[in-house]
N, C-alpha and C positions, 0 to 999 in steps of 0.2 A: 142407519148410524154406523152399526159396529162394521158393517166396508169401510165406511168412509173413515173413520176410527185404524181401521186395517190395512189400507191404501195410505192413508200419511205418515202410517209408521213405519211401511214400506217403504216412501220416500225420504225420509229424515236418515234411513239404514245407508240407504244410496247415495246419499251425500256424502261421508265422509271415505267411500269408498271412491268417490270421483277426485275426490280433490286428491288422497292419495295416491290416484294415477295419475294426473293433469303434475304433482310433485316428479313424481316419476320422472315422464317424458320429460321435464325440468332437468330433472338431474341427468340424463342419458345425453342430452342435449349438450348442456355442459361440460358431461366427460367429453362427449364425443369431438367439442372447441379444445378442450384444453389438450387430448391424443393431437389431431389438427395440426395445433400448433405447435406440439414442441417436436413429432418430424417435419415440420418444415424447417423448422429453429434447427434441428441439427442438417437438415439438408443444406441450409443456408454457408452453417458453421461450416461445413467438411466442404463447400465448394468457393469457402473463404480462402478456408488455410492450402486450398492445393493454385489456389489462382496467384493470392498477394504473396508476391516478395517480401518474405522476412528481413530484419533489419538484425544490423550487429553479427556476431558467432558463437559457436556455442560451446561452453568448454567443463570437461569431462570435472567430476568431486567426486570425494562419496558419497554416494543415494545416487545420484545420476546427473543432469545435465543444466548449467546454469548459461544466461545467455549473455553476453558483454555488448557494450556496445563503446567505439571507441572515436576519439573527435582524429586521431590520428597526429597532431601536431608535438612539437617540443618542447620541452621547456621543466617546468616541475610537475613532477606526476599530483593531480586529483581524482579522489575515488568519491564516488557519488553514491547512496544506497536509499531508496526510498521508504517513504512513508507506508501504514499500514495501509494493506489491501488496493493500492495504487496500481490501476491494470498494464501500464508502461510506459515506465518508468524511463526508459531508452528516451523515450517522445515528451514525456512530462517533465525532465530536466532539459530540453532541446534551448528553452530562452536562457537558462544561464548559463548551459556550456557555450553558445553562441557569444554570450558576452567576454568569456574568458578564455579566449582568443589569446595564444602563444602561453597557453598550461596545456599540457598534457592528460586530455583529462579521460577517467573511463568510469559508464555508469555499470553498477552491475545490479542483474536483475535475480533478486531471492526467489528461490524455490517457490513457485505459487504465483509469481510477476513476469508480465510481458511474455517474450519468449521461451521461458527456464520451462523447466518441468512441473505439471500442478502438485506432485505429487510426491513425498519426504518424507524422512522421521523425525521424531519431534522436535519443535520450534523453537528450542531453548537457545540462552543467550550464546552457550557454550556450539551448540550444533552450527549457528548458523558463522559463526566467530571462524569455526575451521573451514568450513566454506569456503568464505569470501577467503580465507588464508589462501587453500590451494589454489583457487582461480589464480589471485593476485602472480601466484606462484610460478601458476603456467602460462601465463601470461606475460609474465617477465616484468611486471612493470616495476619501472625503476626506484628505488629504493633510497632512503626513506620519501614515502608518498605523505601525501595529505591527504588523512579520513574525515568525510565529508558525510551528514545527514539527515533526513529531513522526519520530522514525529518522532512515530517509536523508533528509530535508527539510532535514537538517542542513548537505547539503552545498549546495540551492539555495539556506537561506539565507544559507549564506556568498558565497556566487556575487552573489546579487544583492542582497546589503548592498554591494557591490561596485561593482556596477554602475550603482545607482538610490541612489545613498546619497543625496542630498538629500531622495529620497521617503520615508525608512524614519526613523520617531521614537525604536525600539529593535527590539530580536531576541530574542525568547526561543523556547528550546530544549526539548524534552520528550523526556528521554533521545535524546536526536538524536547522530546519527552523527557521529564526527570523521572525514575524510579522514585514511588511512594509506599517503600513496602510497611508492609503493618507487622504486628507484636508476635504474631503465631504463625507456626507453620501452614503452607496454603497444601489444599490435597492436588494431586495429579488431575487433568481437566479428565471425563468419563467420557468416551463415545456416546454420539447419541445422533438424533434426524441433523441432518444437515439441510434445514430449510432453505435457505439463501442459496445453494448449489439448485435444489428444485425449484424455488423459481424464477431461476438463470434460466434450468431447462427446458420451460416451458414458452422460452421466445418472449415473455415479458418483457425483461429490458429491452431485449434488441426492438419490442412495440415503443417503448417509451423513446428512446433513444433516437428514434427514426422521426416518431409524432413532434418530441419536445425535446429537439438538440439541446439546446437551454439548462437542461434540466440536470445532462453528466459534463457539458463541455466545461471547459477550466475557465474561471473568467476575468478572461487575458485576449488583447489582441494580439498575442507575441508570439503566436500558434499560426504553424502556413494550413491550408486549407485540406492538403492531404494530410497532414498530423493530428486533423481533428477528427475526420475520417475514421481515421487508425484505430484511434481513443477510442471512439463507441464503438468500435466493431469490437477491440479487444476488451472494453469492458465486459460486453455481454459473452465472451468466451473465458474470460475470467475471474469473476464475481462467485465469492463463496465457492471456491477450488479447494482440496481439501488440503495441504498446506498454507495458505492463506487460512482456514478456519482453525486449524490446528493454535498457527502463529496466534489468534485471536483468542484461543483459550487460555493461549498460558501466560497471557499478559501479565497476569500476577505473580502466579509462579516466576518469572523473570525478574520482576521487580525485586522479590523476596530474594532471589537469588543475587542480587546485588547488593544489599545492605550495608552499608556501612563502607562500600568501595567510593572511590574517590578519583579522580585523574592523579597520574604520579604528577608530581610539583614540578616535575623541569621539564611538563609540555604545554608546548603555549596552547590555549583553546580561544576560539572567538563565537560567541553564542550568540546568533542573532534571534530576535525576539519579535514575533509577532505583534505590532501596536493595533488592537480593534477598538479604541477609543473604548473599551468598561474597565471596571477594576480589576479582571483578571490578568490585565498588562502588569500593574504594581506587582500582583502574585507568583507571576512569570520572571517577573527581572528579581526580586528576591530570592525566588527557588534558584537559578541560576547562580548567582552570587556569593550559595549557600554554597552550594555544589563546587566551586571554583576559587573557596577562600583559600584554600593553601595551595592554587597552582601558581604561581611567581607569575607569569606574564596571560592574562587573561584579558577577557573586553568583551562586555556584555554588551550588545548596540542593537536597542528597539527600531522598527523598520514598520511606519506606519502602512497596513495592509492586513489581507488574509490571513490564514494558515497555510496554505501554499507559496510563501511568501518571494521565490523564487519563477512563479506565474507573471507578478506584476511587478515587483521592483528587482529583476538580473540587474541591470545596468547599475544602481547602487551597489548592489550584492554585489560585484564583481569590485567595483570602486574599493570596499572595505577590503577584502580579501586580498587586491593587488598589496593596497599599502600594509596589513597586517603582518603577511606573508614577507614581503620585503622589509619588517622591520625585527622579522623573529630569524632573519637566514645567517 
């Protein structure tokens, strides 16, 4: 009986050790797979960057180089700024750029976007506006130009129009963000672990884009197959890079910096609002009207569709832009 109990106790002691050993093997296998996937992703990205011809041209500004894409046409100059985290703005805006035939269109990819440098100084309103101004000066974009922006670029449209009023003919917001500052000071963001970039480095995003492209592709038939392939590829390249990570962390700070700021009252402003058939549409229209109440010539135009109106409503937007700018001349 004593030996039986002793053998049973020994068996019970061995079971936890076996479980730990199995758990250790599983952990090592997972680590090995992640490491292999990360190395493969690094190899594939290096090969892509070496073999895929970049689009646009790079322009030196303080802190690095920005990439810009121009349609090379004559006419009123329009400058396009993308929403937060757009992996390839020069491609993302192509449905709208194609509809703006007869305009001199320039898409400026900020730091962390497209083929621009992935690292930069603090992504404050002031820095972003000044970098944009330097790029447009270097390119000799004809003044006054129309400044247009999607989503978070609504912050930068507002800041830029006040810093460089004499150089801006009109402003166009594409479901543009409107700053909602709080009542108190906002602390500066503190550095931390960039988890988004860590996930991207493992190749997980590349795998998702490869296996289920519909997850990352724009919901529109207005893109060419080559544009879609490039956007998937650059989504993996740029996701969570340091510049975009810092810009994301500074949203509250940038909103606070614009407390009480309005557009100059003599600056024409056209605001497209995405009508997604929810209660938020009325709220967004009201917020846009409140922001623009001092602007003598403005138009708030809801269009049915999602946040990325330039994917699905490019023809209607181009028509409205032509009409608005024709009247503001």
